[in-house]
C-alpha positions as CSV (number, residue, x, y, z in Angstrom):
1,M,22.2,20.3,-22.9
2,T,25.6,19.6,-24.5
3,S,26.0,16.3,-26.4
4,S,29.5,16.0,-24.9
5,A,28.2,15.8,-21.4
6,P,28.9,12.4,-19.9
7,V,26.4,9.9,-18.6
8,R,26.5,9.8,-14.8
9,V,26.4,6.4,-13.1
10,V,26.0,6.4,-9.3
11,W,28.1,3.7,-7.7
12,S,30.6,3.0,-4.9
13,R,31.0,0.0,-2.7
14,E,29.5,2.0,0.1
15,M,26.1,1.7,-1.6
16,L,26.1,-1.9,-0.7
17,A,25.3,-0.9,2.9
18,Y,21.6,-0.6,2.1
19,D,20.8,-4.2,3.0
20,F,18.1,-5.5,5.3
21,G,20.1,-8.7,6.2
22,H,20.3,-12.3,5.5
23,G,17.2,-13.8,3.9
24,H,15.6,-10.5,3.1
25,P,14.6,-10.1,-0.6
26,M,16.2,-6.6,-0.8
27,T,19.7,-7.9,-0.7
28,S,22.6,-5.7,-1.9
29,E,23.8,-8.7,-3.8
30,R,21.4,-7.5,-6.5
31,L,23.5,-4.3,-6.9
32,D,26.9,-5.9,-6.6
33,L,26.1,-8.5,-9.3
34,T,24.7,-5.8,-11.6
35,I,27.7,-3.5,-11.4
36,R,30.1,-6.5,-11.8
37,L,28.2,-7.6,-14.9
38,A,28.2,-4.1,-16.4
39,E,31.9,-3.8,-15.7
40,A,32.6,-7.2,-17.3
41,L,30.9,-6.0,-20.4
42,G,32.9,-2.7,-20.5
43,L,30.0,-0.4,-19.9
44,L,31.4,1.7,-17.1
45,V,34.6,2.9,-18.7
46,G,35.4,5.7,-21.2
47,D,35.2,9.5,-21.3
48,D,31.5,9.4,-21.9
49,V,30.7,7.7,-18.5
50,E,31.2,9.3,-15.1
51,L,31.2,6.8,-12.3
52,V,30.5,8.7,-9.0
53,G,29.7,7.8,-5.4
54,A,27.5,9.7,-3.1
55,E,27.7,11.4,0.3
56,M,24.9,11.2,2.8
57,A,21.9,13.5,2.3
58,S,21.5,16.0,5.1
59,D,18.5,16.0,7.4
60,A,17.4,19.2,5.9
61,L,17.3,17.7,2.4
62,L,15.5,14.6,3.6
63,Q,12.9,16.8,5.3
64,T,11.9,18.3,2.0
65,V,9.8,15.1,1.7
66,H,10.0,13.4,5.1
67,T,8.7,14.7,8.4
68,P,11.3,15.7,11.0
69,A,9.9,13.2,13.5
70,Y,10.3,10.3,11.0
71,V,13.9,11.3,10.1
72,A,14.7,11.4,13.8
73,A,13.2,8.0,14.3
74,V,15.4,6.6,11.5
75,H,18.4,8.1,13.2
76,A,17.5,6.6,16.5
77,A,16.7,3.1,15.1
78,S,19.9,3.2,13.1
79,T,21.9,4.0,16.3
80,D,20.4,1.7,18.9
81,G,18.6,-0.8,16.7
82,T,15.3,-0.3,18.4
83,P,12.2,-0.9,16.3
84,D,9.6,1.9,16.0
85,P,6.5,0.4,14.5
86,V,4.8,3.8,14.5
87,F,7.2,4.8,11.8
88,G,7.2,1.4,10.0
89,L,10.7,0.6,11.3
90,G,11.4,-2.9,12.6
91,T,8.7,-4.7,10.5
92,S,9.3,-7.9,8.5
93,D,9.4,-5.7,5.4
94,D,11.6,-3.0,6.9
95,P,13.7,-4.5,9.7
96,V,16.2,-2.2,11.4
97,F,19.8,-2.7,10.3
98,P,23.1,-1.1,11.4
99,D,23.7,2.4,10.0
100,M,20.3,2.3,8.3
101,H,20.0,6.1,8.2
102,E,23.5,6.5,6.7
103,A,22.9,3.9,4.0
104,S,19.5,5.3,3.1
105,A,20.6,8.9,3.1
106,R,23.4,8.0,0.7
107,V,21.0,6.5,-1.8
108,V,18.9,9.7,-1.6
109,Q,22.0,12.0,-2.2
110,G,22.9,9.8,-5.2
111,S,19.6,10.4,-6.8
112,V,19.5,14.1,-6.0
113,D,23.0,14.8,-7.3
114,S,22.1,12.9,-10.5
115,A,18.9,14.9,-11.0
116,L,20.6,18.2,-10.6
117,A,23.5,17.2,-12.8
118,V,21.1,16.3,-15.6
119,W,19.1,19.6,-15.1
120,E,22.2,21.7,-15.1
121,G,23.7,20.1,-18.2
122,R,26.6,18.4,-16.4
123,A,25.3,15.0,-17.3
124,L,23.4,13.9,-20.4
125,H,21.6,11.1,-18.5
126,A,22.0,9.6,-15.0
127,V,21.5,6.2,-13.6
128,N,21.2,5.2,-9.9
129,V,20.3,1.5,-9.7
130,T,20.6,1.7,-5.9
131,G,17.6,4.2,-6.0
132,G,14.0,3.9,-6.9
133,L,12.8,3.4,-3.3
134,H,9.3,4.4,-4.3
135,H,7.2,3.1,-1.4
136,A,8.7,5.2,1.5
137,M,6.1,7.7,2.8
138,P,6.7,11.1,4.3
139,A,6.3,9.7,7.8
140,S,7.0,6.0,7.5
141,A,9.1,3.3,6.0
142,S,7.2,0.9,3.7
143,G,7.9,-1.9,1.3
144,F,11.7,-2.2,1.7
145,C,12.0,1.5,1.4
146,V,13.3,3.8,4.2
147,Y,13.7,7.2,2.4
148,N,12.0,8.0,-0.9
149,D,15.0,9.1,-3.1
150,A,12.8,9.6,-6.2
151,A,10.6,12.0,-4.4
152,V,13.4,14.0,-2.8
153,A,15.2,14.2,-6.2
154,I,12.0,15.5,-7.8
155,R,11.5,18.0,-5.1
156,A,15.1,19.2,-5.5
157,L,14.5,19.7,-9.3
158,L,11.4,21.8,-8.5
159,E,13.4,23.9,-6.1
160,A,16.1,24.3,-8.7
161,G,13.6,25.9,-11.1
162,V,12.3,23.0,-13.1
163,Q,8.7,23.7,-14.1
164,R,7.4,20.2,-14.8
165,V,8.8,16.7,-13.9
166,A,7.4,13.5,-15.3
167,Y,7.9,10.3,-13.2
168,V,7.3,7.0,-14.9
169,D,7.4,3.8,-12.7
170,I,7.4,0.4,-14.4
171,D,8.0,-1.7,-11.2
172,A,5.5,-4.5,-10.6
173,H,4.4,-2.7,-7.5
174,H,2.5,0.6,-7.6
175,G,4.7,3.7,-7.0
176,D,2.5,4.8,-4.1
177,G,5.0,6.8,-2.1
178,V,5.9,9.1,-5.0
179,Q,2.3,9.5,-6.0
180,T,1.4,10.4,-2.4
181,V,4.1,13.1,-2.1
182,F,3.0,14.8,-5.3
183,W,-0.8,14.1,-5.2
184,D,-1.7,17.8,-5.1
185,D,1.2,19.1,-7.1
186,P,0.3,19.9,-10.8
187,R,4.0,20.3,-11.6
188,V,4.6,16.6,-11.2
189,L,3.1,13.8,-13.4
190,T,3.3,10.4,-11.7
191,V,2.7,7.4,-14.0
192,S,2.7,3.8,-12.7
193,V,2.2,0.6,-14.7
194,H,2.0,-2.3,-12.3
195,E,0.3,-5.5,-11.2
196,T,-3.2,-4.9,-9.8
197,G,-3.4,-3.9,-6.2
198,Q,-6.0,-6.6,-5.8
199,A,-3.2,-9.1,-5.9
200,L,-0.1,-7.3,-4.8
201,F,1.3,-4.9,-2.3
202,P,0.6,-2.0,-1.7
203,G,-3.0,-2.5,-2.8
204,T,-3.3,0.9,-4.5
205,G,-2.8,2.3,-7.9
206,H,-6.3,2.0,-9.4
207,A,-7.2,3.8,-12.6
208,R,-9.5,6.1,-10.6
209,E,-6.5,7.5,-8.7
210,T,-5.9,10.6,-10.9
211,G,-4.6,13.4,-8.6
212,G,-5.8,15.8,-6.0
213,P,-7.7,19.1,-6.3
214,G,-5.9,21.3,-8.7
215,A,-3.8,18.5,-10.0
216,E,-6.4,16.3,-11.7
217,G,-4.9,14.1,-14.4
218,T,-1.3,14.2,-12.9
219,A,-1.6,10.7,-11.4
220,V,-1.8,8.0,-14.0
221,N,-2.2,4.4,-13.0
222,V,-2.4,1.2,-15.1
223,A,-3.3,-1.8,-13.0
224,L,-2.6,-4.9,-15.0
225,P,-4.0,-8.4,-14.3
226,S,-1.7,-11.0,-12.7
227,G,-0.1,-13.1,-15.3
228,T,0.3,-10.4,-17.9
229,G,3.3,-11.1,-20.1
230,D,5.4,-9.2,-22.6
231,A,2.7,-8.6,-25.2
232,G,0.2,-7.2,-22.7
233,W,2.7,-5.3,-20.6
234,L,4.3,-3.6,-23.5
235,R,0.9,-2.8,-25.1
236,A,-0.1,-1.1,-21.9
237,L,3.1,1.0,-21.7
238,D,2.7,2.0,-25.4
239,A,-1.0,2.8,-25.0
240,V,-0.6,5.2,-22.1
241,V,2.9,6.4,-21.2
242,P,4.1,8.2,-24.4
243,A,0.7,10.0,-24.8
244,V,0.5,11.3,-21.2
245,V,4.2,12.3,-21.0
246,R,4.0,14.2,-24.3
247,A,0.8,16.0,-23.2
248,F,2.5,16.9,-19.9
249,D,5.6,18.2,-21.7
250,P,8.1,17.8,-18.8
251,D,11.5,19.4,-18.5
252,V,13.0,16.3,-17.0
253,L,12.0,12.6,-17.1
254,V,12.6,10.5,-14.0
255,T,12.0,6.7,-14.4
256,Q,11.9,3.8,-12.0
257,H,13.0,0.4,-13.4
258,G,12.0,-2.2,-10.9
259,C,12.5,-5.5,-12.8
260,D,10.2,-7.5,-10.5
261,T,7.8,-7.7,-13.5
262,H,9.9,-10.7,-14.6
263,L,8.3,-14.2,-14.8
264,L,11.0,-15.5,-12.4
265,D,10.5,-12.9,-9.7
266,P,9.5,-14.7,-6.4
267,L,7.3,-11.9,-5.1
268,T,5.1,-10.9,-8.0
269,H,2.8,-12.5,-10.6
270,L,3.6,-10.8,-13.9
271,R,5.3,-12.7,-16.7
272,V,7.6,-10.2,-18.5
273,S,11.0,-11.2,-19.9
274,V,14.3,-9.4,-19.8
275,D,13.7,-8.8,-23.5
276,G,10.5,-7.0,-22.7
277,Q,12.2,-5.0,-20.0
278,V,14.9,-3.9,-22.5
279,L,12.2,-2.7,-25.0
280,A,10.6,-0.7,-22.2
281,A,13.9,0.9,-21.3
282,H,14.5,1.9,-24.9
283,L,11.0,3.4,-25.0
284,L,11.7,5.6,-22.0
285,H,15.1,6.6,-23.2
286,D,13.7,7.6,-26.6
287,L,10.9,9.5,-24.9
288,A,13.4,11.5,-22.8
289,H,15.2,12.6,-25.9
290,E,11.9,13.5,-27.6
291,V,10.2,15.5,-24.8
292,A,12.9,16.6,-22.4
293,D,16.0,17.2,-24.5
294,G,17.5,14.0,-23.2
295,R,17.2,15.0,-19.5
296,W,16.7,11.5,-18.1
297,V,17.3,10.2,-14.6
298,A,16.8,6.4,-14.4
299,L,16.5,4.6,-11.0
300,G,16.5,1.0,-9.9
301,G,13.8,-0.4,-7.6
302,G,12.3,-3.8,-7.0
303,G,13.6,-7.1,-8.5
304,Y,14.2,-10.2,-6.4
305,A,15.5,-12.8,-8.8
306,V,18.9,-11.8,-7.6
307,V,21.1,-13.8,-10.1
308,D,19.0,-14.6,-13.1
309,V,17.2,-11.3,-13.7
310,V,18.3,-8.1,-11.9
311,P,21.9,-8.0,-13.1
312,R,20.9,-8.6,-16.8
313,S,18.0,-6.2,-16.7
314,W,19.8,-3.3,-15.1
315,T,23.0,-3.9,-17.1
316,H,20.8,-3.5,-20.2
317,L,19.5,-0.2,-18.7
318,L,23.1,1.0,-18.1
319,G,23.9,0.1,-21.7
320,I,21.0,2.0,-23.1
321,A,21.7,5.0,-20.9
322,T,25.3,5.2,-21.9
323,H,24.4,4.8,-25.6
324,H,26.2,1.4,-25.7
325,P,23.2,-0.9,-25.8
326,V,24.1,-4.6,-25.2
327,D,23.1,-7.0,-28.0
328,P,20.6,-9.4,-26.3
329,G,22.5,-12.3,-27.8
330,T,25.7,-11.3,-26.0
331,Q,27.4,-14.1,-24.1
332,I,27.7,-13.3,-20.4
333,P,31.4,-13.1,-19.5
334,D,33.0,-16.2,-17.9
335,E,34.4,-14.1,-15.1
336,W,30.9,-13.1,-14.0
337,R,29.5,-16.6,-14.2
338,S,32.5,-17.9,-12.2
339,L,31.6,-15.4,-9.5
340,V,28.1,-16.6,-9.4
341,R,29.3,-20.2,-9.2
342,E,31.6,-19.3,-6.3
343,R,28.9,-17.5,-4.3
344,Y,25.8,-19.6,-5.1
345,G,27.1,-23.0,-6.1
346,R,25.4,-22.9,-9.5
347,L,25.7,-21.3,-12.9
348,G,23.9,-18.1,-13.7
349,P,22.4,-17.3,-17.1
350,D,24.7,-17.6,-20.1
351,L,23.1,-15.0,-22.4
352,M,21.8,-11.4,-22.0
353,T,18.5,-12.5,-23.4
354,D,15.6,-14.8,-22.4
355,G,15.2,-15.6,-26.0
356,R,11.7,-14.1,-26.1
357,D,10.3,-12.2,-29.1
358,A,8.8,-9.4,-27.1
359,R,6.5,-8.0,-29.7
360,F,3.1,-6.4,-29.0
361,S,0.2,-5.0,-30.9
362,P,-0.1,-1.2,-30.5
363,W,-3.3,0.3,-29.1
364,S,-4.1,1.6,-32.6
365,S,-4.7,-2.0,-33.7
366,G,-8.0,-1.9,-31.9
367,Y,-9.6,-2.4,-28.5
368,D,-10.7,-5.9,-27.5
369,P,-13.4,-5.7,-24.8
370,G,-12.9,-9.4,-24.0
371,N,-9.2,-8.9,-23.1
372,D,-8.4,-8.2,-19.4
373,V,-5.3,-6.1,-20.3
374,D,-7.3,-4.0,-22.8
375,R,-10.0,-3.4,-20.2
376,S,-7.3,-2.1,-17.8
377,I,-5.8,0.1,-20.4
378,R,-9.2,1.5,-21.4
379,A,-10.1,2.2,-17.7
380,T,-6.9,4.3,-17.3
381,R,-7.3,6.2,-20.6
382,A,-11.0,7.0,-19.7
383,A,-10.1,8.1,-16.2
384,V,-7.2,10.4,-17.0
385,F,-6.8,11.3,-20.7
386,P,-9.6,14.0,-20.8
387,S,-7.9,15.9,-18.0
388,L,-4.7,16.0,-20.1
389,G,-6.6,17.1,-23.2
390,L,-6.3,13.7,-24.8
391,D,-9.0,11.6,-26.5
392,P,-9.3,8.3,-24.7
393,D,-10.7,6.6,-27.8
394,H,-8.0,7.6,-30.2
395,D,-4.2,7.9,-30.3
């Protein structure tokens, strides 16, 4: 890895085509507002940043994860608009939209190109905020996700000679699709820190889900109680993620940064702030430098507070990845706030912070058996740490 390699950011206006239509939470406005905010703050210019679009992934590439029948069904639905519920197409979560295959395949290619650029040393880090479509299954769409770009990118890394890939998912929803694809593959560690499936889609991601035969300990799930805020969420990340990633010793770190953990998100029940999300992004960036020589691919994901949260959270992610982190106290440029006023008839946030002091007590401070978050953390550590050669009771 050369320190002079640029940071790769996937973006073109064509990426806005991944949009399920008016009224759907997964609007491409989230992406447009993010990139416009990052541009207004000067994060996407300079010799150290490479802004690139993406072509469409071929069917052969998609079929490294998805079944040929499913890819054919997406093609057909994209062409004639006919729902196909057998493949999860045309549901309220995943309605058919024009050129759905093309838009989805472009997201996949963006993540694959980014992963290979990082592995080959052509990029120091890479960010694709249009990606992170972690619910898509090999034979069906699910949870706003048509093709699983993260899984295809990880498969491409393995085929390129990477020995071990760690995938860390901090979306409020369990990263079930990626876990499913690599359930039996000991070369891939999947870590998901999410709101409990007892309260939130997709209903999976329990601590006892630890990987298939021959891959025990390579699925790690922290299911947090609804209502968990910064202190508990960050404590859970700190208590589990660095230890398991270090033990796995990956060649590349792939992360999913769904920001629907925020207290303003309309679809979830966690209470994390933008400030907490920024600390988490710093943690993952630093971990990539520590364990994978900086080989880091950061993806987007969920996040449905379209104006107030997603643009700020992912702009911070872009700042961290490009090594130009944004001071949380930064005033949001007037040009961006004017755009929000024109589109939505209201003012957006005025600062890059929620004004929260996102501190937490590390796990080493002691286990509290009366605390729901601590019980969730302990359940995960007890379930998976021994398989990775770690002591669940000590750091």
